C-alpha positions as CSV (number, residue, x, y, z in Angstrom):
1,M,-36.9,39.6,93.1
2,P,-40.1,39.1,95.2
3,A,-39.5,39.7,98.8
4,R,-42.2,37.2,99.8
5,Q,-41.6,33.5,99.7
6,H,-44.5,31.0,99.6
7,L,-44.0,27.3,100.1
8,L,-46.4,24.5,99.3
9,R,-45.6,20.9,100.1
10,I,-47.2,18.1,98.2
11,H,-46.6,14.5,99.2
12,R,-46.8,11.4,97.0
13,V,-45.4,7.9,97.4
14,R,-45.6,6.4,93.9
15,P,-42.0,5.5,92.8
16,L,-40.0,7.1,90.1
17,P,-39.4,4.7,87.2
18,E,-36.4,4.2,85.1
19,L,-36.5,5.5,81.5
20,P,-36.6,2.5,79.1
21,A,-36.8,3.0,75.4
22,H,-40.3,2.3,74.1
23,P,-40.6,2.9,70.4
24,L,-43.7,4.7,69.1
25,T,-45.4,4.9,65.8
26,L,-47.4,8.0,65.4
27,T,-48.6,10.5,62.8
28,V,-47.6,14.1,63.4
29,G,-48.5,17.5,61.9
30,K,-52.3,17.0,61.7
31,P,-54.1,19.2,64.2
32,S,-57.1,16.8,64.2
33,A,-54.8,14.0,65.5
34,R,-53.7,16.0,68.6
35,D,-55.9,14.1,71.0
36,L,-54.9,10.8,69.5
37,R,-51.2,11.6,69.9
38,S,-51.7,12.7,73.4
39,Q,-53.4,9.4,74.3
40,V,-50.5,7.5,72.7
41,F,-47.9,9.5,74.8
42,R,-50.0,9.1,78.0
43,S,-50.0,5.3,77.4
44,E,-46.2,5.4,77.0
45,L,-45.8,7.3,80.3
46,R,-48.0,4.8,82.1
47,N,-45.6,2.1,80.8
48,F,-42.8,4.1,82.4
49,R,-44.7,4.1,85.8
50,R,-45.2,0.4,85.7
51,V,-41.4,-0.2,85.7
52,A,-39.9,-0.8,89.1
53,G,-38.6,2.4,90.6
54,V,-36.8,3.8,93.6
55,T,-38.0,5.5,96.8
56,T,-39.7,8.9,96.9
57,R,-37.6,11.7,95.6
58,R,-37.6,15.4,96.3
59,A,-38.3,18.1,93.7
60,V,-38.2,21.9,94.1
61,V,-40.2,24.0,91.7
62,V,-39.1,27.6,91.5
63,R,-41.3,30.0,89.6
64,G,-41.5,33.8,89.0
65,G,-40.1,36.6,87.0
66,W,-41.9,37.9,83.9
67,E,-45.6,37.0,84.1
68,G,-45.8,36.7,80.3
69,H,-44.6,33.2,80.5
70,S,-47.3,32.2,83.0
71,P,-44.9,30.7,85.5
72,V,-47.5,29.5,88.0
73,E,-49.9,28.0,85.4
74,A,-47.0,26.5,83.4
75,T,-45.4,24.7,86.3
76,D,-48.9,23.7,87.6
77,L,-49.1,21.6,84.4
78,F,-46.2,19.4,85.5
79,I,-46.7,19.2,89.3
80,P,-49.3,16.4,89.0
81,F,-46.9,14.4,86.8
82,L,-44.1,14.8,89.4
83,K,-46.5,13.7,92.2
84,E,-47.6,10.6,90.1
85,N,-44.0,9.7,89.7
86,G,-43.2,9.7,93.4
87,Y,-41.9,13.1,94.1
88,D,-42.3,15.1,97.3
89,V,-42.7,18.6,95.7
90,T,-41.9,22.0,97.2
91,V,-43.0,25.1,95.3
92,S,-41.4,28.5,95.8
93,D,-41.8,31.9,94.3
94,S,-38.3,32.9,95.3
95,T,-34.8,31.8,94.4
96,A,-34.1,31.9,98.2
97,A,-35.2,28.2,97.9
98,Y,-31.7,27.6,96.4
99,L,-30.2,28.2,99.9
100,E,-31.7,24.9,101.1
101,L,-31.2,22.2,98.5
102,D,-29.7,19.4,100.5
103,G,-31.3,16.2,99.6
104,V,-33.1,17.6,96.6
105,D,-33.1,15.4,93.5
106,L,-34.7,17.8,90.9
107,I,-35.0,21.6,90.4
108,V,-37.7,22.7,88.0
109,Q,-37.3,26.4,87.2
110,C,-39.6,28.8,85.4
111,V,-38.2,32.2,86.1
112,T,-37.8,34.7,83.2
113,M,-35.9,38.0,82.9
114,S,-35.1,38.2,86.6
115,E,-32.1,38.6,88.8
116,I,-30.5,36.2,91.3
117,E,-28.7,37.1,94.5
118,P,-25.1,35.9,94.6
119,D,-25.7,33.5,97.5
120,H,-28.8,32.1,95.9
121,F,-26.8,31.4,92.7
122,K,-24.0,29.8,94.7
123,G,-26.5,27.4,96.3
124,L,-28.0,26.5,92.9
125,E,-24.6,25.9,91.3
126,A,-23.3,23.8,94.2
127,A,-26.5,21.6,94.2
128,I,-26.3,20.9,90.5
129,R,-22.6,20.3,90.7
130,R,-23.1,17.6,93.4
131,G,-25.8,15.9,91.5
132,T,-29.2,17.6,91.7
133,G,-31.0,17.7,88.3
134,F,-32.0,21.0,86.8
135,A,-34.7,21.3,84.2
136,G,-37.0,23.8,82.5
137,W,-38.4,25.2,79.3
138,H,-38.3,28.4,77.2
139,G,-37.4,31.6,78.9
140,G,-38.0,30.1,82.3
141,I,-34.6,28.4,82.1
142,A,-32.9,29.9,79.0
143,D,-33.6,33.6,79.8
144,S,-33.7,33.7,83.5
145,F,-30.8,35.8,84.7
146,R,-29.2,37.8,81.9
147,K,-26.7,39.6,84.1
148,N,-25.3,36.3,85.4
149,V,-23.1,34.7,82.7
150,D,-22.1,31.9,85.1
151,Y,-25.8,30.8,85.1
152,S,-25.7,30.6,81.3
153,F,-22.6,28.5,81.6
154,I,-24.7,26.0,83.6
155,T,-27.6,25.9,81.2
156,G,-25.5,25.8,78.1
157,G,-27.6,28.4,76.2
158,Q,-29.0,31.9,76.4
159,F,-32.0,33.3,74.5
160,I,-30.9,36.1,72.2
161,S,-33.9,36.8,70.0
162,H,-37.1,35.5,68.4
163,P,-36.8,37.4,65.1
164,H,-40.1,36.2,63.6
165,G,-42.2,36.6,66.7
166,F,-44.9,34.0,66.6
167,T,-44.4,31.9,63.6
168,D,-44.9,28.4,62.2
169,Y,-41.9,26.2,62.4
170,R,-40.8,22.6,62.7
171,V,-38.7,20.9,65.4
172,N,-36.7,18.0,64.1
173,V,-35.4,15.3,66.4
174,I,-31.8,14.5,65.6
175,A,-30.7,12.2,68.4
176,D,-31.4,8.7,69.7
177,H,-32.3,9.4,73.3
178,P,-35.1,8.2,75.7
179,I,-36.3,11.8,76.0
180,V,-37.3,12.0,72.3
181,D,-37.8,8.3,71.7
182,G,-40.5,7.7,69.1
183,I,-40.7,11.3,68.0
184,T,-39.3,12.3,64.6
185,H,-40.5,15.9,64.3
186,F,-43.4,18.2,65.3
187,D,-44.8,21.5,64.2
188,V,-45.7,24.5,66.4
189,H,-46.9,28.1,66.0
190,T,-45.0,30.0,68.7
191,E,-41.8,31.9,69.4
192,Q,-38.7,30.3,67.7
193,Y,-35.8,30.9,70.0
194,Y,-32.5,32.1,68.5
195,I,-29.9,30.9,71.0
196,H,-26.2,31.4,71.8
197,Y,-25.3,27.9,72.9
198,D,-22.5,25.8,74.3
199,P,-20.9,23.4,71.7
200,T,-20.6,20.7,74.5
201,N,-24.4,20.4,74.7
202,N,-26.0,17.1,73.7
203,V,-28.5,18.4,71.2
204,L,-31.6,16.3,70.9
205,A,-33.7,18.4,68.5
206,T,-33.2,21.4,66.3
207,T,-35.1,24.1,64.4
208,T,-34.1,25.9,61.2
209,F,-34.7,29.6,60.6
210,D,-36.2,31.2,57.6
211,S,-34.8,34.5,56.3
212,H,-36.0,37.8,57.9
213,P,-36.0,41.1,56.1
214,D,-34.0,42.8,58.8
215,Y,-31.7,39.8,59.4
216,P,-31.3,38.0,56.0
217,W,-28.1,36.2,57.2
218,I,-30.1,34.0,59.6
219,E,-31.7,32.0,56.8
220,G,-30.8,28.4,57.2
221,A,-29.4,28.8,60.7
222,V,-29.9,25.6,62.6
223,M,-30.6,26.2,66.3
224,P,-30.9,23.7,69.2
225,A,-34.5,23.4,70.5
226,V,-34.0,20.6,73.0
227,W,-30.7,19.7,74.7
228,T,-29.2,18.0,77.7
229,R,-25.8,18.5,79.4
230,T,-24.0,17.8,82.6
231,W,-22.6,20.2,85.2
232,G,-20.4,18.3,87.6
233,E,-22.5,15.4,88.7
234,G,-25.7,17.1,87.8
235,K,-27.9,16.7,84.7
236,V,-29.4,19.7,82.9
237,F,-32.4,19.6,80.5
238,V,-33.6,22.5,78.4
239,C,-36.5,22.7,75.9
240,T,-36.8,26.1,74.2
241,V,-40.4,25.6,73.1
242,G,-43.0,26.7,75.7
243,H,-44.0,30.4,75.5
244,K,-47.7,29.6,75.8
245,L,-49.6,27.0,77.9
246,D,-50.9,25.7,74.6
247,D,-47.3,25.0,73.5
248,L,-46.7,22.9,76.6
249,E,-49.9,21.0,76.0
250,T,-48.8,19.9,72.5
251,P,-48.4,16.2,73.0
252,E,-44.8,16.0,71.7
253,V,-43.7,19.0,73.7
254,R,-45.4,17.9,76.9
255,T,-43.9,14.4,76.6
256,I,-40.4,15.7,75.9
257,V,-40.6,17.9,79.0
258,E,-42.0,15.2,81.2
259,R,-39.3,12.8,80.1
260,G,-36.7,15.5,80.6
261,L,-37.8,16.0,84.2
262,L,-37.4,12.3,84.9
263,W,-34.1,12.1,83.0
264,A,-32.5,15.0,84.9
265,S,-33.1,13.4,88.3
266,K,-32.2,9.8,87.5
């Protein structure tokens, strides 16, 4: 774990809205339509912001671990969104931030293949249990602390493999939920996460695996790609898509993550 901790405080006063259901009609799967889809989703999020909200909330963004997941750049994509939605944001490059979570409404974590000190984990678990939201994407939340099985119990899933490496695959929405409202499916070219997951998760979207010459038995395996769950009084949101910045800028992925951040801290 990095010995140095850097904190950045960013203040905004715009209120956090509730999450109403706004149905969308859109065409997916055509790369040339990406900008149009993005405009549609941005319009929907503006509708969210026009809904009466509550007072300013506090978010802590913790980022670090393996640099291959671009933890700084990836979280920087979502900090402006949090500010626009009324969050007072603290950014840390150390899990020591989990020692001081009193009054925090949302934790956004992007830490991959790292380790967490026992007292840091204790602070994280206690905060989520008493109601702090916990959210993230890809290995930043689903492959953070492999040696800590209690952490995986909180998240409801642990990355095991991406057998095909970078591959084309479809994510299918299977639930009626504000986080995925108006999205039926979308296609990506990135890592397809094979997950060991908790059956109590509320799975919002899935992906189906093709056969692999070394692992032919995975053909047809359906894996959760987006899910929510609760831990005590806290809400947990996980999206397994997001290896590259380009993945997170895919309109459907970005919208799902943004909605997931709001949902986790409602």
